[in-house]
N, C-alpha and C positions, 0 to 999 in steps of 0.2 A: 492338901484337901481342896477339892474342887469347889468353886463358888456355886451356891445353889439359890434359887429364887424361892421366896416365901409365897404360899398360896394366899389369895385374897378371900377365899371362902371354901368351906367343905360341905358337901351334901351327904347327909347320913340318914339311913332308913333301910337300906338293903340288909338282909340278914345272912348273906353269903357273898362270895366274890362277884365283883362287877365284871361283866363280859364285854360290853360295848356301850359307848356313849355317842350321842349325836346332838348337835345344836339344831333347834327348830325355831322359826319365827312365825307364830300364829297371831296375825294382826300386828300389833306393835310390841307385843310381849316376847322377849327372848326366853326360850326354854331349853332345858336339857332333858333328853329322853335316854333311858338306860335299860339294858337287859342284864340279867344276873343268874347266878346258879341257884338263887332262891325261888326260881320259876316265875318271877314277876317281870313286868315292864312298868317302869315308874317314870312319872313326869314331874319335873322340877322347875320352879320359878327362879331364874337366874338373879333377879334383883333382890329377892327376899331370902333366897337359899332354902325355901320351904318346899316340901313335897306337895304337889297339887293332887295327884291321883296315882293309883296303883292298879294295873291291869293284870288280873289273876286267873285267866282261863287256861293257861298252859298246865299240862300235867307233868312236865319235866323241865330241866334247866333250860333257860332261854339263852340264845347266842346271837345269831344274825339279826340285824336291825336296819330298817330303811324308813325314811319319813318323806312325805311328799313336800314339794316346794312351798305350798301354802300352809303346810302343817296340818292338813285336814285328815290325812290318812297315815296310819302307823302300821308297818308290817314287821312281824317278829317271827323268828324261826327257833325251833327247840331241838333238844337232844333226841326226842322220839321221832324226828323227821317231819313234824307237822309245822305248817306255816299258818299264822293267823293274821288276817287283815282287819284292822280296827278303825272305827270312826273316832277321830281324835276329840271331837266335841262331845259326842254322846257317850263315848267309851264302850260302845256296843260292837259286837263282832259282825263284820261284813261278810267274810268268807273264811272257811278253814280249808287249807290245801294239804292233802296227805299223801302225795305221790312219792316223796323221799322215804328211804328206809333207814336212814341214820341221821346223825347230827346235821342240822342245817346251820352251817358255820358263817355264811355270808349271804347277804341279800342286797340288791340295788335296783332301784327304778331307773328306767331309761330317761334321758334328758327331757323328752316330750311326755314322759309318764304314761305312755301307752303300753309299755311292756315292763315286766318284772323278771329279773334274773336271780336264780337261787343256786348256791353251790353247797354241796353236801359231802360229808365224809364217806358217803356211799359211792363216790367217784363219778357222780353225774352232775351235769349242768342242765338246768331246766329253765326254759323261757316261757313265761305266761302272758296271756293277754290281760292287761290291767283293767279292762272294762268288763269282759265276760268271765275272766279268771279261768279260761280254758288253757290247757297245756298246748303250746305251739311247737316247741322243740324239746327233745330229750337227748342230750349228747353224753356219751360215755367213753370218749377217746382217751382220757387220762388213765394212767396205770396205777393210780392211787387216789386217796381221798382228796377232794378239792377244798382248800381252805379259804379261798378268796375269789371274788368276782368283781369286775368293775367295767361299767360302760365308759367309752371315750366321751369327752364332753360334746363332740359333734354328733354323737349318737350312731356313728357308722360301724364301730367295732366294739367287741367285748373281749376282755382279757380275763383269763383264769389262771390261778396259781395253785399248784398241787404239791402233795407230799411225795410225788414221784420226781421232785426236784426240777420241774419244768414250768414255764409259763407258755400258754398258748393263746394266740390272737385269732378271733373269729369274726367273720362278717356278720354284723348284727341282723341283717335281713335274711341271709340264707343259712347262717351258722356253719359255714364252710371255713376251714382254716386258711388264714391269710399268709402265714409264714411257717417256716420250720419251727418246731418247739425251741424255746429259749432255755438253754441248759444252765442250771445253777449247781453249786456245790453242796446244797442242803435243801431241805424242804422249804417251799415258798409259802410264807405265812400271810403276806399282805401285798396289795398292788394299788398304786395310784397313777393317774394320768396327768400329764402337763395340760394346762388350759387350752393349748393349741392342738391337742390330740396327736402330737408328733413324738412325744417322749413318754416312755413307760418306766416307772420306778417300782422296784420290787424289794421287799424285805424278807430275810430268810432266818431260819433257825440257827444259823452259824453267826448271827450278829452282824451280817453284812447287808449293805444296800447296793443294789445293782441298778444301772442306768442303761436304757435300751432305746434304739430308734424303732418306732412303731412301723414306719413304712417298709423298712428293710429287715427288721429283726436282728440287727447287728448291735453288739454290746458297745457302749460308749465309754471307753477308758476302763480303768480298774475299778473293782468294787470298793465302796467306802466301808471301812471297818468301823462301824458305829457303836457297837455295844460289846460288852464282855460275855454276854449270853444271848439267847435267842430273842429275836424281835417278834412281838405279838401282833403289832398293828402299825400301819403308817397312815398319816393324814397329810394333805397338802392344802395350803391356803388358796383362796379363790383366785388371787392374782398370780399364783404359781411361784412366788418368791421364796417361800419357806416350806420345808417338809418337817413333820414331827414323827418321831419314832418312840414306841412304847416297848419296854423290854422286861424280860425276866430278871435282869440285873438290878431291879428296884429303881430304875430311872426312866424318865422320858427326856428326849433331847430334841433340840431344834437345830435345823441345818439350812444354810443358804443353798438354794439350788444352783445359783450361778457360780459359786466358788467351792461348794461342797465343804465348807468350813462350819464349825459350830457357831450357832447364833445365840447369843445371850447365855444365861446361866442354866445349869442343870435343874430339871424338875424332879426333885428327889422325893422318893417314897420310902416307907419302912418295909415294903413288901413288893412282890411282883406287880408290875404295871401291865394291865391287860388291854387297855384301850386308850385312845387319844383322839381329840377332835379340835378343829379350829372353829371359832365363831364366824358368822358370815362376813363381818367387817375385819377379821383377822387380828383383833385386839385381845381376844381371850382364847385360852386353851383349856380344855377340860380333859382330865385324866381319871381313869378308874382303876382300882387295884383289887387284889384278892382279899384284902381286909375290909371289904364292903363299903369303901369310901370313895367318893368322887371329889376331886379337888378342882377348883377354878384358879387359873393363873392369869395375871395381867402381864402381857409381853409387849405392851405398847412402848415401854421405855427401854427395852433391851436393845443391845447392839452387838455386832459381830465380835466374838472373842476368838482371837487367833491361837491362843495358847491356854494351857491349864484346863481345857474342857475335856480332852481325851488325851491319854498318853501319846507321845509322838510316834510310838511304834504302831499305833492304831490308825494313823493318818495315812491314807493312800499316797504313794509317791506321785501319782498323777491326779491328785484330787481336784485340780481345776481344769481337767481336760475338756469337760463339756463346754465351759465358757470359752476356752481357746478355740474349740472347733466352731462354735457359733460365731465368734468374732473374727476368725482368721480371714474370711473372705471380705470383710468390711474394714479391717484395720488399715490406717493410712501408711503404716510401715511395712505391710505385707506386699508380696509380689502380686501382680494381676492374676486373678483366678479365671479359670476357664468358665465360660457361661454355661449355666445348667438350668434345666427346666424347674419351675417352681411347683410343678405338679408331682404328687407322690405316686399316682397310679395311672397306668395306661388304660385305654378303653378295654372293656372286657374283664376288668379286674386284675390285669397283669401288672405287677409291680416291679420297680427297679430301684437300685440304690440312687438316691438323689442328694447324698451328702457325704462328706468325708468323715470317716469314723476311725477311731483307734481300736480296732477289734481284730482278734485272731479269726473271728467268724467271717468277716467281710473280706473274703479272699480276692474279690474282684475290685475292691476299692483301693485307691492309692493312699498311702500313709501320709498324714500331714507332717510338716516339719515344725518341730517345737523348739522354742528358744531354750538353749541350755541354761541350767541353774546359774544364777548370778549374773546373767547378761540380759540386756533388754532385747525386745523382739527385732530391732533393726541393727543389732550389733553382729558383725561377721567374725566368727572364730574359726572358721574352716580355712583350708589352704587357699592362698591367693597366688596367682601366677604373676611374677615380675618380669616384664619384657626386656628390661635393660640390665646388663651385668652390674654387680655391686663389688667395689673394691674395698677390702678390709686393710688392716695395718700390715706393714711389711710387704706390700705388693701382693698379698694373697687375694686371689680373684675367684669369685663364685660365678659360674655361668648361669644363664637363665634356667631356673628350676623352681620347684615349689618351696615356698617359705611360709611357715606357720605364723600367722599374724600375732599370736600371743607371745612369740619369742622375739618379734621385731622390736627395734629401738623405737621409743616414742616419736611420733611424727604427727603433723596435722591430720585430722580425720579425713579419709578419702571422700570425695564428693562424687555423687552419681545421680543420674536422672533415669527414672523409669519411663520408657516410651513404648510400652506394649511388648517389650522383649521379655524373655523368660529369665534373663540373667542381668544383673546390674553391671554397668560399665564403670570400672574403678580406675581412677587416675593413678598412673604408675610413677609419676615424677613429682617430687616435692622438694622444698628447700633443704630438707635435712638429708636427702639421699646423697651418699658419697659418690664422687665421680672418679672413674678410672683414668689415671693420667700416665702411668708407666706401662711399658709393654708387658704383655702376658708372659708369665713364666711357663716353663714346660710342665707337662702333667706330672712327671715323676718328682719334680722339685717341690711339689706341694706337700709331700709326705716326708717329714724329717727322718723317720726310721729307715726309709729306703736310701737316704743320702748319707747314712753313717759309713764310716770306714769298714772295710771288709772284716778287719780284726774284731771290731765291736760286734759285728753281726755274728762272727764265728763263735764268740763267747757265749752266745745264746743258742747255739745249734743243738745242744743237748736237750734244751727245753722245747725248741721249735725246729726240729731237724729239717723239715721240708722248706720252711721259709729261709733258713740259713743257707741251704743248698742253692736255692734260686738266687739269693742275693750274691752269693759268692760267684756264681756263673756270670751274673751281670757285671760285676766289677773286674772279673778276669777276662771278659770278652771271649768266652769260649762257647762252643756249640753245646746245647743241652745233650747229655748222654744219660742213659738209664743208670741209676745207681741202686745200691741195696736199700738205701733209705726211701727212694722214690717208689720202689717196688712194694713197700708196705702200704702205699696209697693207691 
């Protein structure tokens, strides 16, 4: 049985499933705002757990939700395609936008709050001017409904995830695609950005979480098998250290972005978890489920749990690939890396790969060298060339050739110094290295079977006819002649 965390509070008042939850700080008061299938938008006081207000102008189930940084404006989208902009203080409607023709599943304000992006099951991405509420862009390049949209924290890009199993990255100013579509194995349900806008993380209906390089569109390592069923929503902490995933499998889970390992205990529900969100300080997590309840969880005392969080069969074999890629160029034990530009884009919007990624999509990128399991990053387990011959017992000599370091006898660790070269210089002589003192034997005398008497060889001719023939010729000092046995070969 997996260890689970106990919630510190539950917010009850919705009469149908909770669709999305968002933390908001209006002044000094921390609030939770939620949408629901009961057609309402509700505002909750986190300290008291009480409902402050209910916004009830929608005529259908509410889904997408966005809140301004100051908590002054609330934007909600509904199943009928309508978007309502609310004044959070007066609870009055500022504007109603009705350009979508199907569910508005995701809404987000740009970081400067000058534009609003909305994604709908009608397959379109719409960009609105957040002051005049005029439609600026209407994009319909996806081949299926769009379930999620997210602005990059620096405001230069927009990412959309679709039921067509792709993520697309757009220029926020022109709405032109920046990379090729990022292909997934299932419908993309949610997207979050890393705080530096260089990483994109997507959650899918197959229960997997994917990691991407935003500048290149390359996949970073293997997907993280996070849940037993589809993921409904992802959230990321403001510092980018943790991601949270809400799933149909009745759980929400926390993950370390640096190690891709479970963080803390499972947030267990009795039903499908539809939404998850971090508080601004990262101390609290809110989750909403289909049984109309919002739970608040204190994660401030949680720590990384390496086992018993998810079955080992669900942990990716390269689950820490992102951290290794990020650290490989700065590690004191790694070889010197080639200098690269710190810029992700060239003038004119032309982009190029600026990082090393472990992806089958990055055909032009070189693959990084990863330390094998069970070895440290500075340990060499590959073949090492020994320049001096080594003499074994009974005068048996091995000429200079490749010797696997794992099979070699224990000896002092080789010392080497990195001086700008691409390969370490490994010392080849140590106190434990045996020294050849007798004269080398002939090549043929190294193999006992060849030095057996001819009769002994003849006794095995029936089993190895060609070998026996060759050995007999050698001992009889006769010229090779074609035989019936040889003709078979």
